[in-house]
matplotlib code that plots the C-alpha trace (Angstrom):
import matplotlib.pyplot as plt

x = [-62.9, -63.5, -65.3, -63.0, -62.3, -61.6, -59.4, -58.5, -57.8, -57.7, -54.8, -55.7, -54.3, -55.3, -53.4, -54.9, -55.5, -54.6, -56.6, -56.7, -58.2, -59.4, -56.8, -54.3, -56.0, -53.5, -50.7, -50.3, -50.2, -49.6, -52.5, -51.7, -51.1, -47.6, -47.6, -51.6, -50.2, -46.5, -48.5, -51.5, -49.5, -46.6, -49.4, -51.5, -47.6, -46.3, -50.3, -51.4, -49.0, -46.0, -48.0, -50.4, -47.8, -45.1, -48.6, -48.9, -45.5, -45.4, -48.2, -46.8, -44.0, -46.3, -49.2, -47.4, -49.0, -52.4, -52.6, -53.4, -54.6, -55.4, -54.4, -55.2, -53.3, -53.9, -51.8, -52.1, -51.3, -47.7, -47.3, -47.2, -45.8, -42.4, -42.8, -43.0, -42.4, -40.4, -40.1, -44.3, -43.3, -40.4, -43.0, -45.3, -42.9, -41.3, -44.7, -45.5, -42.0, -43.7, -46.1, -48.9, -50.5, -52.1, -52.2, -55.6, -56.1, -58.0, -57.5, -54.2, -56.4, -58.9, -61.0, -65.0, -64.2, -65.5, -69.3, -68.6, -65.5, -64.9, -61.7, -59.4, -61.8, -59.3, -56.2, -56.4, -56.7, -54.0, -51.9, -52.1, -51.6, -48.2, -47.3, -47.9, -46.5, -43.3, -43.3, -44.4, -43.9, -46.7, -49.7, -53.4, -55.4, -58.4, -60.1, -61.2, -63.3, -63.0, -65.3, -65.9, -68.0, -69.5, -72.3, -72.7, -71.0, -68.0, -67.4, -68.0, -65.1, -62.6, -63.2, -62.0, -59.3, -58.1, -59.5, -60.8, -62.1, -64.2, -65.0, -67.5, -70.1, -73.0, -76.1, -79.4, -81.2, -79.1, -78.5, -82.0, -82.5, -79.5, -76.0, -73.0, -71.3, -70.7, -68.6, -70.7, -70.1, -70.6, -74.1, -72.9, -68.9, -69.2, -66.0, -65.8, -66.2, -67.7, -66.9, -69.4, -68.9, -70.6, -70.6, -72.5, -69.2, -67.1, -69.0, -68.6, -64.6, -64.6, -66.9, -68.3, -66.0, -65.0, -68.5, -69.2, -72.2, -73.0, -74.3, -72.0, -69.2, -66.7, -65.9, -63.5, -61.9, -64.0, -67.2, -66.4, -65.2, -68.6, -70.6, -68.3, -69.7, -73.1, -73.0, -75.1, -72.5, -73.3, -72.3, -68.5, -66.7, -66.9, -65.9, -64.6, -63.8, -61.7, -60.3, -56.8, -57.3, -58.9, -56.3, -54.8, -56.3, -60.4, -60.0, -56.9, -54.6, -56.6, -58.8, -57.1, -57.8, -54.3, -54.3, -58.1, -55.8, -53.2, -55.2, -57.7, -55.9, -55.0, -58.9, -60.1, -57.8, -58.3, -62.6, -63.4, -63.0, -62.5, -59.3, -58.0, -57.7, -57.3, -60.1, -57.4, -57.7, -61.4, -62.1, -60.2, -61.7, -65.5, -67.5, -70.4, -73.2, -75.6, -74.8, -75.5, -77.2, -76.1, -78.1, -77.0, -73.9, -73.4, -70.2, -69.8, -70.8, -74.0, -77.3, -77.5, -75.1, -75.0, -72.4, -74.6, -71.8, -69.9, -72.6, -75.8, -76.1, -75.8, -72.3, -70.5, -72.3, -71.4, -67.3, -67.1, -68.7, -66.6, -63.7, -63.9, -64.5, -61.1, -60.2, -59.7, -57.6, -55.5, -54.9, -53.2, -50.9, -47.7, -46.8, -45.9, -47.0, -50.2, -51.0, -50.2, -52.1, -54.8, -55.5, -54.6, -57.4, -59.8, -59.1, -63.3, -61.7, -62.6, -65.8, -66.6, -66.4, -69.2, -71.5, -74.5, -76.1, -75.9, -73.3, -74.7, -70.9, -70.0, -68.4, -65.3, -65.4, -66.1, -62.6, -60.9, -62.5, -59.9, -63.1, -66.0, -69.1, -69.5, -69.3, -66.4, -65.1, -66.7, -65.3, -62.1, -62.2, -63.8, -60.8, -58.0, -60.4, -60.5, -56.4, -56.2, -58.0, -56.1, -53.5, -54.5, -55.8, -52.8, -51.1, -53.8, -53.0, -49.8, -48.2, -45.8, -47.0, -44.9, -42.2, -42.8, -39.3, -41.0, -41.7, -38.1, -36.7, -39.0, -36.9, -33.6, -33.8, -34.7, -31.6, -29.4, -30.7, -30.0, -26.6, -25.3, -27.1, -24.9, -22.2, -22.0, -23.0, -19.6, -17.6, -18.3, -17.9, -14.5, -13.8, -15.1, -12.8, -9.9, -10.5, -10.7, -6.8, -5.4, -8.0, -7.0, -3.1, -3.4, -5.8, -2.9, -0.1, -2.1, -2.2, 1.1, 2.8, 2.0, 3.7, 6.8, 6.7, 6.5, 9.2, 11.1, 10.8, 11.6, 14.2, 15.6, 15.0, 16.7, 19.4, 19.7, 19.4, 22.3, 23.7, 23.4, 23.6, 27.0, 28.8, 27.4, 28.6, 32.0, 31.8, 31.1, 34.5, 36.3, 35.3, 36.2, 39.8, 40.6, 39.1, 41.5, 44.3, 43.6, 43.7, 47.3, 48.8, 46.8, 49.0, 52.3, 52.2, 51.4, 54.6, 56.9, 56.6]
y = [-23.4, -24.7, -21.7, -18.8, -15.7, -12.6, -11.0, -7.4, -5.1, -1.0, 1.1, 5.3, 8.2, 11.4, 14.4, 15.7, 19.9, 21.9, 24.0, 27.4, 30.5, 33.4, 35.9, 33.0, 34.5, 35.4, 34.7, 31.0, 29.2, 25.6, 24.3, 20.0, 18.7, 16.8, 16.0, 14.8, 13.0, 12.0, 10.3, 8.3, 6.7, 5.6, 4.1, 2.5, 1.3, -0.5, -1.8, -3.1, -1.9, -3.7, -7.4, -7.4, -6.8, -9.8, -12.6, -12.0, -12.8, -16.1, -16.8, -16.9, -18.5, -21.3, -21.4, -20.1, -18.9, -20.8, -17.8, -14.1, -11.2, -7.6, -4.3, -0.9, 1.9, 5.4, 8.0, 9.8, 7.0, 6.3, 9.9, 9.4, 6.9, 7.8, 10.6, 9.2, 5.3, 4.2, 0.5, 0.1, 1.3, -0.6, -4.1, -3.6, -3.4, -6.9, -8.1, -7.2, -9.7, -12.8, -12.5, -13.0, -9.5, -7.8, -4.4, -2.3, 1.3, 3.5, 7.5, 9.7, 11.3, 9.4, 12.1, 12.3, 13.6, 11.2, 12.5, 16.4, 16.9, 14.1, 15.2, 15.5, 12.5, 10.9, 12.6, 11.6, 8.1, 7.8, 9.7, 6.8, 3.6, 5.7, 6.0, 2.4, 1.1, 3.2, 1.9, -2.0, -1.7, -3.5, -1.2, -2.1, -3.1, -3.9, -0.5, 0.7, 3.8, 6.2, 4.4, 1.9, 4.9, 2.7, 4.4, 2.6, 5.8, 5.9, 1.8, 2.7, 5.9, 3.4, 0.9, 3.8, 4.1, 0.8, -0.7, -4.6, -5.0, -3.0, -3.3, -2.0, -2.6, -5.2, -3.0, -4.6, -2.2, -3.0, -6.5, -6.9, -11.0, -11.6, -12.4, -11.0, -13.6, -13.7, -12.4, -9.0, -6.8, -3.0, -2.1, 1.0, -1.1, -5.0, -5.5, -3.9, -7.0, -5.8, -7.6, -6.8, -7.0, -9.3, -6.4, -9.4, -11.3, -8.4, -6.6, -9.5, -9.0, -5.5, -3.7, -6.9, -9.2, -7.6, -6.7, -8.7, -7.5, -10.1, -13.0, -14.4, -13.4, -15.0, -15.2, -18.4, -19.5, -22.2, -20.5, -18.8, -20.9, -22.9, -19.7, -19.9, -23.6, -22.8, -20.4, -22.1, -24.2, -22.9, -19.3, -18.7, -16.3, -14.8, -10.6, -10.5, -6.8, -5.1, -2.3, -2.6, -1.1, -3.6, -6.5, -3.9, -0.3, -1.2, -3.9, -4.6, -7.4, -8.5, -9.2, -11.9, -10.3, -11.2, -14.6, -15.1, -13.0, -15.9, -18.8, -18.2, -19.6, -22.8, -23.3, -22.5, -25.0, -27.8, -27.6, -26.3, -26.9, -22.7, -21.6, -17.9, -15.2, -12.1, -9.9, -9.9, -14.1, -14.4, -11.7, -13.7, -16.8, -17.0, -15.0, -12.7, -13.4, -10.1, -6.7, -4.6, -1.5, 1.2, 4.8, 6.5, 5.9, 3.8, 3.6, 0.6, 3.6, 3.1, 1.4, 3.4, 2.5, 5.8, 9.0, 11.0, 10.4, 13.5, 14.9, 15.2, 18.4, 21.4, 22.5, 19.3, 20.4, 23.9, 23.3, 20.6, 22.3, 26.2, 23.3, 22.0, 25.8, 26.4, 23.7, 26.1, 28.3, 25.6, 24.0, 27.4, 27.1, 25.4, 25.5, 22.2, 23.5, 24.5, 21.1, 19.2, 21.3, 20.8, 17.2, 16.9, 19.2, 16.9, 14.2, 12.5, 12.1, 16.6, 16.1, 13.1, 15.2, 17.3, 15.4, 15.1, 11.9, 8.5, 6.4, 2.7, 1.2, 2.9, 5.3, 4.2, 6.8, 9.5, 8.2, 9.5, 12.4, 15.7, 18.1, 19.0, 19.2, 19.3, 23.1, 23.6, 21.0, 22.9, 26.5, 24.8, 23.5, 26.9, 29.1, 27.0, 27.0, 30.8, 30.8, 28.1, 30.7, 34.2, 32.0, 31.5, 34.5, 36.0, 34.7, 34.5, 35.1, 35.9, 32.2, 33.3, 31.0, 31.2, 28.7, 28.2, 28.1, 31.6, 32.5, 31.6, 33.4, 36.7, 36.7, 36.5, 38.6, 41.0, 40.0, 39.9, 43.6, 44.6, 43.4, 45.0, 48.7, 47.5, 47.0, 50.6, 51.8, 50.5, 51.3, 54.7, 54.8, 53.4, 55.6, 58.4, 57.6, 57.1, 60.7, 62.3, 61.9, 63.2, 66.6, 66.9, 66.4, 68.9, 71.1, 70.5, 71.0, 74.5, 75.5, 74.2, 75.8, 79.5, 79.0, 77.2, 79.9, 82.6, 80.6, 80.6, 84.5, 85.9, 83.0, 84.4, 88.1, 87.5, 86.0, 89.1, 91.5, 89.4, 89.4, 93.2, 93.6, 91.8, 93.9, 96.8, 95.9, 94.8, 98.1, 99.9, 97.9, 98.9, 102.2, 103.0, 100.8, 103.1, 106.3, 104.8, 104.6, 108.2, 109.8, 108.2, 108.9, 112.9, 112.4, 111.5, 113.8, 116.4, 115.2, 114.6, 118.7]
z = [133.0, 136.4, 138.8, 139.4, 142.2, 141.5, 144.3, 143.8, 145.8, 145.5, 147.4, 147.7, 149.6, 148.8, 150.0, 152.8, 152.6, 155.7, 157.2, 155.3, 156.6, 154.6, 155.5, 153.6, 150.0, 147.7, 150.6, 150.9, 147.6, 149.7, 150.1, 151.5, 155.2, 155.2, 158.9, 158.5, 155.1, 156.5, 159.7, 158.0, 155.3, 157.9, 159.7, 156.7, 155.9, 158.7, 159.8, 156.3, 152.8, 154.2, 156.0, 153.7, 151.0, 153.2, 153.3, 149.9, 148.9, 150.5, 149.4, 145.7, 147.0, 148.4, 145.4, 142.7, 139.5, 141.2, 143.9, 142.0, 143.2, 140.8, 142.8, 141.6, 143.2, 143.1, 141.6, 144.5, 146.7, 144.8, 145.2, 149.0, 148.6, 146.6, 149.2, 152.6, 152.5, 149.5, 151.3, 150.5, 147.0, 146.8, 148.0, 145.3, 143.2, 144.1, 144.0, 140.3, 139.6, 140.6, 137.7, 139.9, 139.7, 137.1, 137.8, 137.2, 135.6, 137.5, 137.7, 138.7, 141.0, 142.6, 140.2, 139.6, 136.6, 134.8, 135.5, 135.0, 132.8, 129.6, 128.8, 131.6, 132.7, 130.4, 130.3, 134.5, 133.0, 130.3, 132.8, 135.7, 133.1, 132.2, 135.9, 135.9, 133.3, 134.6, 138.4, 137.4, 133.8, 132.6, 130.8, 132.8, 130.0, 133.0, 134.5, 138.0, 137.9, 141.2, 144.0, 141.0, 139.3, 136.0, 133.1, 129.7, 128.8, 130.8, 129.6, 125.9, 127.3, 128.8, 125.8, 123.5, 125.5, 125.0, 128.2, 127.3, 131.0, 133.2, 136.8, 139.3, 141.2, 141.2, 142.0, 142.5, 140.7, 137.7, 138.1, 139.1, 138.9, 137.6, 139.7, 139.6, 139.3, 135.2, 132.7, 131.3, 128.5, 127.9, 126.2, 124.1, 123.2, 123.0, 123.0, 126.5, 128.6, 132.7, 135.7, 138.6, 142.3, 144.5, 146.9, 150.0, 149.8, 149.7, 151.9, 154.5, 154.6, 153.2, 156.6, 158.9, 159.9, 163.0, 163.9, 167.3, 166.7, 163.1, 164.0, 161.4, 163.9, 163.9, 160.3, 159.8, 156.2, 156.3, 157.0, 153.6, 151.6, 152.9, 151.2, 148.3, 147.3, 148.1, 144.9, 142.1, 140.2, 137.0, 138.6, 136.4, 138.6, 142.5, 142.3, 146.0, 144.8, 148.6, 149.8, 151.0, 154.1, 155.1, 156.2, 158.8, 159.1, 158.4, 161.2, 162.9, 162.7, 166.7, 164.2, 162.4, 158.6, 158.0, 159.1, 157.1, 154.7, 154.5, 155.2, 152.4, 149.7, 151.5, 152.5, 148.6, 147.8, 150.0, 150.3, 147.0, 143.6, 142.5, 141.7, 141.7, 138.2, 137.3, 135.0, 132.0, 132.7, 133.0, 129.9, 127.4, 129.4, 129.5, 127.2, 129.0, 129.2, 128.3, 127.7, 131.0, 130.9, 132.7, 132.1, 135.0, 136.9, 139.8, 142.5, 145.4, 148.0, 150.5, 150.1, 146.8, 144.8, 143.7, 143.5, 146.4, 148.8, 146.5, 144.7, 146.8, 148.6, 147.2, 149.0, 146.8, 144.4, 143.7, 145.2, 142.3, 139.4, 140.9, 140.5, 136.7, 135.9, 135.9, 134.1, 130.7, 132.6, 134.2, 130.2, 129.7, 132.4, 131.8, 135.5, 136.9, 139.8, 139.1, 137.2, 140.0, 143.0, 140.0, 140.1, 144.3, 144.7, 142.1, 144.7, 145.3, 148.6, 149.6, 148.7, 150.3, 153.1, 152.7, 152.6, 154.9, 154.2, 156.4, 155.9, 155.3, 156.3, 159.8, 161.4, 159.4, 157.2, 159.7, 161.3, 158.0, 158.0, 159.5, 159.8, 162.2, 160.1, 156.1, 156.4, 157.6, 155.3, 151.9, 153.8, 153.6, 150.3, 149.0, 150.0, 149.2, 145.4, 145.9, 146.1, 143.0, 141.1, 141.6, 141.6, 137.4, 136.7, 137.6, 135.0, 132.6, 129.1, 130.3, 129.7, 132.7, 135.8, 138.3, 138.3, 135.1, 132.1, 130.8, 134.1, 135.9, 132.5, 133.4, 136.7, 134.8, 132.5, 135.6, 137.2, 134.6, 133.8, 137.6, 137.7, 134.7, 136.5, 139.0, 137.1, 135.5, 138.7, 140.1, 137.0, 137.4, 141.3, 140.2, 137.9, 139.9, 143.0, 141.1, 139.2, 143.1, 144.1, 140.9, 141.1, 144.5, 143.4, 140.7, 143.3, 145.8, 143.1, 142.5, 145.4, 146.4, 143.4, 144.2, 147.2, 145.9, 143.5, 146.2, 147.9, 145.1, 144.1, 147.1, 147.5, 144.2, 145.8, 148.5, 146.8, 144.5, 147.8, 149.6, 146.0, 146.0, 149.5, 149.3, 146.0, 147.6, 151.0, 148.7, 146.0, 150.0, 151.2, 148.5, 148.3, 151.9, 151.5, 148.5, 150.3, 153.2, 150.5, 148.9, 152.6, 152.8, 149.4, 150.3, 153.9, 152.3, 149.8, 152.4, 154.7, 151.9, 150.6]

ax = plt.figure().add_subplot(projection="3d")
ax.plot(x, y, z, "-o")
ax.set_aspect("equal")
plt.show()
C-alpha cells in the first residue's frame, strides 16, 4: 500500500448554559441559553460547515473515491443542527451518500464519563452510534473519544463495544522515539487498532495557519505537501486529525484556509505519491507495528496532552464528582427531560470554562468562553446542578417525575376526579334550581289558597246572604202584599155590611 493521508474532522457544539442565579434554584428548571446557542450555530454554519461541506462535495465529485475523509459529529451538535440549522444536517447527509466519508463514533454528550463513570460512558457511546446510524445509515466501526482521551483501559472498553479502530493523540511522552505515522494496537486488547495523531502537522493547520508571527506563514498547499514528502518513506500513514471549525471559524475565510482545503487534494495528487484513506481502510490494510502502552489517560489538549484542561483544579473536580454522584438517581428516573438535561450537563465544555491553566493553543478557547472567570463558571454550573438535584430528589423512589407518563397519568386522574366533583356539584345545583320554583309555586298556592278559599267563602256567604236577603225581601214583599190584600178584603167586607 502506498503511503496515505488520514483526514479526520471533528464537529462539536455544546449546549451553552444560561446565567442561572442562586434564587432560581427550585423555581426555574430550564438551563440552556437558546439565543446564544442558535446564534453561534447559525454563525458557524454560515462561515464553516456549509462552505466547507460544499468544497468537499465538489472534491468528491471531481476525484471520486480517490479523495476520502472521516467525520465525527457529537450528539449535542447533531441536536443543535436539527434545531437551528437543518440545512447543515442535510448537507452532511448529502456527503454521506457519496461513499467518500466514514462517520466515526464518539460520545453523544462529548462527555468525560470515560474518566469518571464507565457505565455512563458505555451508554453514551452506544447512544451516539444509534444516532449516527439513524442519520447517515452506517454503524461506526471507528471510535474517537471526547477530546481524543485514551488509555489502555478505555481502549479495551471500546473494543468490548465492538469498535475495530480508535483514534487518539500521538503524545510525545507516550510514543517516545516512535513515530505517530504507523498503525498501533491496544495493549490490553490487540484486536483494537490505534491511529495516533501527527500533532505537529495537524497543529500547523489547526492553530498556526493564520498566525502571521509564525515563521512558516503563509502556509500554502505546496509547502505543506513538501513537508509530507520529507516524512520517512517507510512511515505509512499521516494522521491529520483536525477540528472542523478550523475551516472558517478558527481561521477566517480571508486567511485562505478554505482555499487550502479546496486545492489540497490536487496538490497531493500532483506533487506526491500519497493517497487518502479512511481509518477503517487503514485498519484493514496495514498491520500494527506494535502495541502502544498508555497507562494514564492522554488527550489532544495543550502541551501536556493530559486531562488537566477539564479536571486540573479543585473547582472542576468538585463539579464533576457532584455531577456523577447523581447518576444513580438519574437512572431511576423515567423522565426523558431529566435524561436529556443529564446528557447536556455532562459536556466537557462546562468544565473547560472552569480551567485556570494557561492554554498553549492561544486565545481561541477564551473567545468561546462566556464567563468572566473560572469561578463564575463554577458558581453558575453548581447552581444549576443544585436545581437538577432537587428535581431528582423530589421524585426519588416514586418513579413519577415531571413530564413522565406516570406523572401525566396522575395529573389526568386528578383532573378527572376534579371534573367528577364539579359535575356532581353542578347536578345538585340543577336539582336545587328545579326544586325551588316548584316549592315557590306550592307555597304560593298555599298562600293563595286560603285567600281564594276565604274569598270563595265570602262570596258564598255573600251569595247566601244575598239570597237570604232576596228571599227575605221577597218574603217581606209577599207578606206586605198579603197584608195589604188582607186589609183590602177587610175594608171591602166592612163596606158591604
